[in-house]
C-alpha positions in Angstrom: -0.3 0.1 -0.1 1.5 3.6 -0.7 3.0 5.2 2.8 1.6 8.3 4.0 1.7 9.6 7.8 -0.8 12.4 8.5 -0.2 12.7 12.3 1.9 15.2 14.3 5.8 14.7 14.3 7.2 13.2 17.7 9.4 16.2 18.7 11.9 14.4 18.7 37.5 2.4 2.9 40.6 3.1 4.4 42.3 -0.1 5.8 44.8 1.9 8.3 45.9 5.1 9.2 49.0 5.5 6.4 46.2 4.9 4.0 43.6 7.2 5.4 46.1 10.1 5.7 48.2 9.1 2.0 47.3 11.5 -0.5 45.2 11.0 -3.7 45.6 12.2 -6.9 46.1 16.0 -6.4 43.9 18.3 -8.1 45.1 21.0 -10.8 47.0 23.7 -9.3 44.8 26.5 -10.5 41.7 24.9 -9.2 40.3 27.5 -6.6 39.7 26.1 -3.0 37.0 28.8 -1.9 34.2 28.9 0.1 35.4 26.6 3.1 37.4 29.5 4.8 36.0 33.0 4.4 38.7 34.7 6.0 40.8 33.6 3.4 38.9 33.7 -0.1 36.0 34.9 -1.3 32.6 32.9 -0.8 30.9 33.0 -4.0 27.5 32.6 -1.7 27.9 36.3 -0.9 26.5 38.6 -3.2 26.0 41.8 -1.5 25.1 43.3 -5.4 21.9 41.5 -5.3 18.9 43.5 -6.1 16.0 43.7 -3.8 12.9 41.9 -5.3 9.3 42.7 -5.1 9.4 40.6 -1.4 11.6 42.9 -0.1 9.1 44.9 1.2 7.8 41.7 3.5 10.6 43.1 5.9 8.4 44.9 7.1 6.8 42.0 8.8 9.4 41.7 11.3 11.9 44.4 12.8 15.4 45.2 12.4 14.8 43.6 8.9 15.1 39.9 10.5 12.7 38.7 7.7 15.9 38.6 5.8 17.6 36.1 8.5 15.1 33.5 7.2 14.6 33.8 3.8 17.3 35.7 2.4 15.1 37.8 0.8 15.3 38.6 -3.0 12.3 37.3 -5.5 11.5 37.3 -8.8 8.9 39.4 -10.1 5.4 37.1 -9.4 3.1 37.9 -12.2 6.0 36.5 -14.6 4.8 32.7 -14.5 0.9 33.6 -14.1 0.1 32.5 -17.4 2.1 29.0 -17.3 -0.1 25.7 -18.0 2.4 23.2 -17.2 3.3 20.8 -19.5 3.0 16.8 -18.5 4.6 14.6 -21.6 7.2 12.6 -19.7 11.0 13.6 -20.2 13.0 10.4 -19.5 16.1 11.4 -21.8 18.5 14.4 -20.6 18.4 16.8 -24.0 22.0 17.6 -22.4 23.2 14.4 -22.4 21.2 12.5 -24.6 23.8 9.5 -25.1 24.5 9.9 -20.9 27.7 10.5 -18.6 30.1 7.5 -19.5 32.7 9.1 -21.8 33.2 12.4 -19.1 36.5 12.2 -16.9 35.9 11.5 -13.4 36.9 13.8 -10.4 40.2 14.2 -8.6 40.8 14.2 -4.8 43.2 15.9 -3.0 43.3 14.1 0.6 47.1 15.3 1.5 46.7 15.3 5.4 46.8 19.5 5.5 43.5 19.4 3.7 42.3 16.5 5.6 43.1 18.4 9.0 41.9 21.6 7.7 38.4 22.2 9.1 39.7 21.0 12.9 42.0 24.5 12.6 39.5 26.8 11.0 36.1 25.3 11.9 37.4 24.2 15.5 35.7 20.6 15.4 37.2 17.6 15.9 39.7 16.5 13.2 39.1 13.2 13.5 35.7 12.9 12.9 35.3 15.7 10.5 37.6 16.1 7.6 37.8 17.9 4.5 38.5 16.5 1.3 38.7 18.6 -2.0 37.1 17.5 -5.1 38.5 18.5 -8.8 35.1 18.9 -10.5 36.4 18.4 -14.9 32.8 19.9 -15.9 33.1 22.5 -13.4 37.0 22.7 -13.7 37.4 23.7 -10.2 37.6 22.0 -6.6 35.1 21.6 -4.5 35.5 21.4 -0.6 33.6 18.4 0.7 33.2 17.4 4.3 33.6 13.8 5.5 32.1 12.5 8.7 34.1 9.4 9.3 32.7 6.1 10.6 34.0 5.3 13.9 35.1 1.9 12.5 37.3 2.1 9.5 38.3 -1.7 9.6 35.9 -2.5 6.9 33.7 -0.7 3.9 31.2 1.5 4.7 27.7 3.0 3.4 27.8 6.2 2.0 25.2 9.1 2.7 25.6 12.2 0.4 23.9 15.4 2.5 23.1 18.2 0.4 22.5 21.2 1.7 19.7 24.2 1.6 20.1 27.4 -0.4 23.2 28.7 1.1 24.8 25.6 -0.3 25.8 24.9 3.4 28.5 27.6 3.1 26.8 29.7 6.1 26.1 29.1 9.4 23.0 27.1 8.4 24.2 23.3 7.3 24.1 19.9 9.2 27.0 20.2 11.4 26.0 23.7 12.8 22.0 22.7 13.2 21.9 18.9 13.7 23.2 15.6 15.3 23.5 14.6 11.9 28.3 13.6 13.0 26.9 11.9 16.3 24.0 10.1 14.4 26.0 8.6 11.5 29.6 8.4 13.2 28.3 5.8 15.6 26.5 3.6 13.2 30.0 3.5 11.3 28.6 5.4 8.5 30.6 7.8 6.1 28.8 11.3 5.2 29.9 13.2 2.9 28.5 17.1 2.4 29.5 19.4 -0.6 30.3 22.7 0.8 29.7 25.0 -1.9 27.1 24.9 -4.6 24.6 28.2 -3.1 21.5 28.7 -4.9 22.5 26.3 -7.5 19.6 23.2 -6.7 23.0 21.4 -7.2 21.7 21.1 -11.3 23.4 21.1 -14.3 22.7 24.6 -15.9 22.3 25.4 -19.5 24.1 28.5 -19.0 27.2 29.3 -17.1 27.1 31.3 -13.9 29.9 33.8 -13.1 28.3 35.4 -9.7 28.2 31.6 -8.5 31.7 30.6 -9.4 31.3 29.4 -13.5 30.1 26.4 -14.5 27.4 25.0 -12.7 27.1 21.2 -13.1 26.9 19.7 -9.9 24.2 16.4 -11.1 27.2 15.4 -12.7 29.9 16.1 -10.2 27.8 14.3 -8.1 26.6 11.3 -9.3 29.4 11.0 -12.2 32.4 12.6 -11.6 32.2 11.9 -7.6 31.3 9.0 -6.1 33.4 6.4 -7.9 36.9 7.5 -6.9 35.3 9.4 -3.5 34.1 6.1 -2.4 37.0 4.1 -3.4 39.5 6.1 -1.4 37.5 6.9 1.3 36.1 3.1 1.9 32.7 2.8 0.9 30.9 -0.4 0.3 29.2 0.4 -2.8 26.2 1.5 -1.1 25.0 4.9 -1.0 22.0 7.3 0.2 21.2 10.8 -0.4 19.4 13.3 1.9 18.4 16.7 0.2 16.4 19.5 2.6 14.4 22.6 1.6 16.7 23.7 -2.1 18.3 20.2 -2.2 15.1 18.1 -1.0 14.3 18.9 -4.8 17.4 17.9 -6.0 16.9 14.8 -4.0 13.5 14.1 -5.8 15.6 14.9 -9.6 18.0 12.8 -8.7 15.9 9.8 -8.2 13.7 10.3 -11.2 17.2 10.4 -13.5 18.7 7.9 -12.2 16.2 5.1 -10.0 18.5 3.1 -7.9 21.4 4.7 -8.0 21.2 5.5 -4.6 19.7 2.5 -2.2 17.7 5.3 0.0 16.5 8.7 -0.9 15.2 11.4 1.5 13.4 14.9 0.0 13.1 16.8 3.3 10.9 20.2 1.9 11.9 19.8 -1.5 9.8 20.2 -4.4 9.4 18.0 -7.4 6.3 19.6 -9.3 9.3 22.0 -11.1 7.2 23.0 -14.1 4.1 24.2 -12.2 3.1 27.9 -11.6 4.1 27.1 -7.9 7.5 24.7 -8.2 8.6 28.0 -10.8 7.6 30.7 -8.9 9.5 28.8 -5.6 12.4 28.2 -8.0 12.9 31.3 -9.1 12.8 33.1 -5.4 15.6 31.0 -4.4 17.4 31.2 -7.4 17.3 35.0 -7.3 19.6 35.5 -4.3 22.3 34.3 -6.3 21.8 36.5 -9.1 20.4 33.4 -11.2 17.1 32.5 -13.0 15.4 29.3 -13.7 15.7 30.1 -17.5 19.6 30.4 -16.7 19.5 26.8 -15.4 16.9 24.9 -16.8 15.5 27.1 -19.7 12.2 28.2 -20.6 9.3 26.3 -19.0 7.4 23.0 -21.0 10.8 22.4 -22.9 12.1 19.7 -22.8 15.1 19.8 -20.3 12.5 21.5 -17.7 10.4 18.8 -18.0 13.3 16.7 -17.6 13.7 18.6 -14.2 10.1 17.9 -12.6 9.7 14.9 -10.5 6.0 15.1 -11.4 6.2 15.2 -14.8 8.7 11.9 -14.7 6.7 10.4 -11.3 6.6 6.8 -13.2 10.5 6.4 -12.8 10.2 6.6 -8.9 8.9 2.9 -9.2 11.9 1.9 -9.5 13.5 4.0 -6.6 13.9 1.7 -3.1 13.3 3.3 0.3 11.9 6.9 -1.1 11.3 9.1 2.0 9.5 12.4 1.0 8.4 14.8 4.3 7.0 18.5 4.0 4.9 19.6 7.5 1.7 21.8 7.2 4.0 24.8 7.8 2.4 25.2 11.5 4.1 26.0 14.3 4.4 23.2 16.7 6.3 21.9 19.5 10.1 21.5 17.7 9.7 25.2 16.8 9.0 25.8 20.9 11.3 23.2 22.5 13.9 22.2 19.3 17.4 23.1 19.8 17.3 25.8 16.8 14.0 26.9 18.6 13.8 31.2 17.8 15.0 32.8 20.8 13.6 35.9 20.7 10.1 37.2 19.1 11.6 38.9 16.0 13.1 35.4 15.1 9.7 33.9 16.4 7.6 36.0 13.7 10.1 35.3 11.2 9.4 31.5 11.9 5.8 31.2 12.5 5.4 33.4 8.8 8.3 33.0 6.6 8.7 29.3 7.4 5.1 28.6 7.3 4.9 29.8 3.5 7.8 28.3 2.7 6.8 25.0 4.2 3.4 25.4 3.0 4.5 25.5 -0.8 6.8 22.3 -0.4 3.8 21.1 1.0 1.5 21.2 -2.0 4.4 20.3 -4.1 4.8 16.9 -1.8 0.8 16.1 -2.2 1.3 17.0 -5.9 4.1 14.3 -6.0 1.4 11.9 -4.3 -0.9 11.9 -6.6 0.9 11.6 -9.5 2.7 8.6 -7.5 -0.8 7.1 -6.9 -2.4 8.0 -10.2 0.7 5.5 -11.4 0.2 3.0 -8.9 3.3 2.9 -6.8 3.0 2.5 -3.5 6.4 2.0 -2.3 6.9 6.1 -1.5 6.9 6.6 2.1 5.6 10.2 2.3 5.2 11.5 5.7 2.6 15.0 6.1 3.6 16.1 9.3 0.3 18.3 10.8 2.4 21.1 12.3 6.3 21.9 11.6 7.6 24.9 10.2 10.5 25.2 7.5 13.0 24.4 10.0 16.6 22.5 10.7 14.5 20.6 13.9 11.4 20.1 11.8 14.3 18.0 9.5 16.0 16.5 12.6 12.9 14.8 13.1 12.3 13.9 9.6 15.9 12.3 9.8 15.1 10.3 12.6 11.4 9.1 10.7 13.6 8.2 8.1 16.7 6.2 9.2 14.5 2.9 9.5 14.0 3.0 5.8 17.6 3.9 4.8 19.0 1.2 7.4 16.8 -1.0 5.0 18.3 0.1 2.0 22.1 -0.2 3.4 21.1 -3.8 4.8 21.2 -2.4 8.1 18.6 -2.6 11.0 17.1 0.6 11.8 14.1 -1.0 14.3 11.0 -0.8 13.1 9.3 1.7 10.6 6.9 3.9 12.0 3.3 2.4 10.8 2.0 6.1 11.4 3.6 6.3 7.7 0.8 3.3 5.9 -2.6 4.5 5.1 -5.3 2.8 2.9 -4.7 2.7 -0.6 -6.3 5.4 -2.9 -9.6 4.1 -4.7 -7.9 4.3 -7.6 -4.5 2.5 -7.7 -3.0 1.1 -10.6 -4.8 3.6 -12.9 -3.2 5.4 -15.7 -5.4 8.4 -15.7 -3.1 11.4 -15.4 -5.7 14.1 -15.0 -6.2 13.4 -11.6 -3.9 15.7 -10.0 -6.2 17.9 -8.5 -6.6 21.7 -7.5 -5.1 21.3 -4.0 -5.2 25.2 -3.9 -9.5 25.2 -4.4 -11.4 24.7 -7.9 -10.1 27.6 -9.8 -7.3 26.3 -12.1 -6.2 26.6 -15.5 -6.7 22.9 -17.9 -4.9 22.4 -20.8 -5.5 18.7 -22.7 -4.1 16.7 -19.5 -2.8 19.4 -17.7 -4.1 21.2 -14.3 -1.9 23.6 -12.8 -3.2 25.8 -9.9 -4.0 29.7 -10.0 -1.9 30.6 -7.0 -1.0 34.4 -8.0 -1.8 35.2 -4.4 1.2 33.1 -2.8 3.8 36.4 -3.7 7.0 33.9 -2.5 8.1 30.9 -1.0 
């Protein structure tokens, strides 16, 4: 049966030291290592010349312009996509690489001891458990710094978790290390964790156009799914099993990677993302994020309904998710819940709480809409293997994602062949009446009866949603 929860979330190989520290092939000398140490080199996530978008007026809602602290502000014109009629024709072949990527070179790693120990000096972390690896990306022509969370026991090969960041790409103070217990959680379970620490406002996607404000070419999917896994997992001692976790911006990424290469990851978690990217609400949300880095959806994927835009839509290609094992999709209602009061990252003053309950609600509500659209599509295809987690409370915030990570663990562990305990039975609901139907017109308009329909396409008219 399909899996979906509708109850509140509870508050809730390298085989020797010498091999571990041995340098692997060094990246080209001209490659820049930026983003990990902003005191030494420029951080491409800093775009001080970014123009203010229409949503800048919303900062008056919160004193001292603290709206910006959560949302990063900035937005494209809300009317740009009002006329979109979503094209739901599947696009399985990648127009950028119609013959695949097998002919492309792999990443080159730098695991010099000085590089491995860099975070201990700069970030004051436990240098035995949290290390840095530099990986040169041939497709992007630059070095990408990675955080490596090391398992406690390296005596045998271990699974690898790829944990992606939010809109700032983990380059700021908002990342899995600073805002969650991911380091302890996975290190104690003897699982490697890899976090790319660049990629702000990129959706970790392969862009059609170069983006100078964010470091040049943006070929993140090529890097993360083709160039990096094989050399990295060989170097650190991976066992061939891997999992992908994305939250917020990268929650969208996780769904897209799963549709593009189902089964490449043994499990996938999409937390508060949006797979409905070729719709009005999806395109609008993407524009709001990209604008913060001086980018646009057209720079990334081209015009709405183009072959490449439809390739980058998990709802359009929902049928492919039937082949993705252990997929977990989380989205809360956006309503303030226990974690927003009691969690480690709970707001500490009235302004921050108002930001959480307004902006945090709006963004999460948009993600919730997208997740329901995806569920309608996968239900219509008769896919009964996805775990949907629709929490009735929870804002777009780190404590909600930390709780979701705990719900994901039994599913993820199953993908690794490990005992992660019982999967939450609250994720199970009855099978919808149209199970097995191929009628893809059943994408109900979740915003109400008003919708524009053409052929088999339906798109909500959500002009009142100024940003998300």
